[in-house]
N, C-alpha and C positions, 0 to 999 in steps of 0.2 A: 504493500500500500504506500502511495506517495505522500510524504508529509506536506500538508497544505502550505506550511511556511516556506517551503522551497519552490513549490510549483509556480511557474510563470514569473519568477523574480528575475529582474534584469538590473544589474548594478548600475549601468550607465543611465537607465531611466530613473532609478532612485536618486542619482546624483544630478539630475537635470530638472527635477520637479519639486516644488514646495510641498511640505507635508508636516506631519507631527514631528516636532523636534528639529526641524530643518527649515531654513529660509534662504532666499537668494537676495543678495544686495549688490548694487552697482557702485563702483568707486571711480572717481576721476583720477587722472594721473597725479601722483604724489600724495594722495589721501592715505591716511593711516588706517590699516585694518585692525591691528592691535599693537600695543606698545610694550616695550621691555619693562618688566616689573609688575604688569597688571595680571589679574587672576587668569589662570589657564583652565577654561571650562568648556572648550569646544574645539572641533577640528574643522578645517576649511579645505575646500576643493575649488580649483580654478576652472571655471567654465569658459572664460574668455579673457585674454590679456596676459600680462606677466606681473609677478610680484617680487619685490626685493626684500630679502631678509638681511637685516644689519644689526650689529651688536656694538654698543658704546661702552668703552671701558670706564673705570672710576675716574680716570684723568680726562675723559671727554673725547678720546680717540675713537673714531668709528671704523669698523671693518665690515665689508659686505660679505656675508656668509654664503649667499646663494641668490641667483636670479631664477625664479620658478616660472614654469610655462603652463599652458593649457593641459589639463589632465593630471596635474600635480596636487598632492595633498600638502598641507602644512599645519603646524600647531598640534601635531600628533603627540607631542611630548606629554600632554595631560593624561594620556592613556597609560603612561608608565610612572605615574605619580608626580609629575611635574606640576607644582601648585601655582607657579607664576611663570610668565613668559620670559625666556632668556634672550629674546631678540625682538626687534620691532619689525613688523610686516607692513610694507608700504606699497601701494599700487605703483608699479614701474611704468605701466601704460593704463589707459582706461580698462577697467576690469568688470567682469561679472563673476561673483564668487558665492558658492554655496557654503553656508555655515551649518554644521551639524552638532547638536548638543552632545556632550560627552556621554550621557546616559543612553541616548539614541544610538550613537555609534557603537557603544559597547554591546547593546542588545542586538543590533544587526550583525555584528561580527560573530556573535554566538549563534544566531539563528540561520544565517545565510552563508553557506560554504562558498558560493560564487563570489560574494562580496569579500569574504575573507581572503580568497585567492588573489583578487585584484589588489587588495590593500597590502598583503604580504609582498606581492611583486613590487609594489611601490616602495616599501621599506627596504627591500633588497637593493633596488636601484639606487636609492638615496645613500645606502651604506657604501655601495661600490663607488659612487661619486665622491663621497666624503673621503674615502681612502685615497682615491686618485688625486683629490685636491691637496691632501696632506703630503703625499709624495711629491706633487708638483711644487709645493712651497719649500720642501726640504732639499730637493736635489736639482731643480731646474733654475735657469737664469730668469730674471724678470722679463727679458725679451721673449723667451719661449712661453712663459706664463701668460703674457699678454696675448700672444698668438693663439694660445689654447682658449683663452677666455673669448676672444672674438669668434673663433670657430664654433665654440659651444653656443654662443648667443645666436649664431646664424644657423644652428642645428646641423652642422656638418658632422657626419659620423653617428647620427642618432636615428632612431626609428622613424620619426616623422621627416617628411621631405625638407631639404635645406631651404631656408629663407635668407638668401644672401644679403638682403638689406636690413641692417640693424637700425631700429628707430633711434632718433637722437639720444645720445648718452654722453654725459659730461666726462671730461678727462679725469676729474676728481673721483667720479664713481668708478671708472676703470682702475684708477690707482688704488682705491680701497679694495677692489676685487683682487687685484694682482699682488698687493702688499708692497707697493713702491711709491715713489713720489709722482706728482702730476708732471713735473718737468721731464722725468724719464719716460713716462707714457707719451708725452708730446714728441720726444725725440724718436721713439720707436715707431709711432704712428707715421711720422714724416718719412722715416726710412722705409716702412712697408709701402707707403704710397709711391715713393720714388722707384721702388722695385716692381711696382705693378701688382702688389698683393691686395691692396685695398684702394677704394676711391671715396672721396667725400662728396656729399650732395645733400639730399633730404635726410640722409643718415649715413652710416658707414656701409659701403658696398664691399662685402668680403668675397674675394675670389678663391677658388679651390687651391690656387698656387701657394696660398699662405701656409698650407700643410708642409711646404718645403722647410719652413722654420722649425717645425716640430720634428721633421724627419732628418734634420741636420744639414740642409743645404741653405746657404745664406743668400741665395738668389743670384750669385755671381759665379756659380759653377764650382764653388769651393765647398767640399764636404767637411762638416765639423764632426765632433764627437757624438756618440749616440744620445738620444733625447733624455735619457735618465741619468746623465752625468752632468755635473755642474760645469759652468763656463768660468 
């Protein structure tokens, strides 16, 4: 006999419609979804747009932890006992976001295997990305880190089709993501443009040739060391 709780349940439909314990809100670019230090009592799902997660230190220094895209969850730390937010979530572009109450999320995860599989897949992808980001910070030069950030923002090497044109993003934000100074970001962006790896316009147009920086080719035919070694 089929359990009625499982029959006909579609995770994506659940995440696209308002209902008990969940609502959809729209945010304009730069609007705050939640702030660092506020109570953590819900999980969020991006239906449209991108979200920036940033952490501010006690000294006021900001670091961008991630730029999240359509189909990503965030704020899931509350499911593991996180009582307050450890980062600020801000709309990176105009967004449509589903907010799911913690109690509702917990219930659905227990009742619906299909939804649990979707959510676990998300957690695994986030964990892999976090490991890659840590390795990137530890062993790669700021030039290669910037190239990787641009390629990720343009969806190169990801499941969804590439979107070569990145919406306007400040050099300060790129510096916070890379872990370097704005002046270094400006220097490398100019270098990438001269080499034909990117173009400026309505945003940053990323060409696939930027992969050369990751693969160890400086664009002038000179091969450098493997990408996981420091410069």
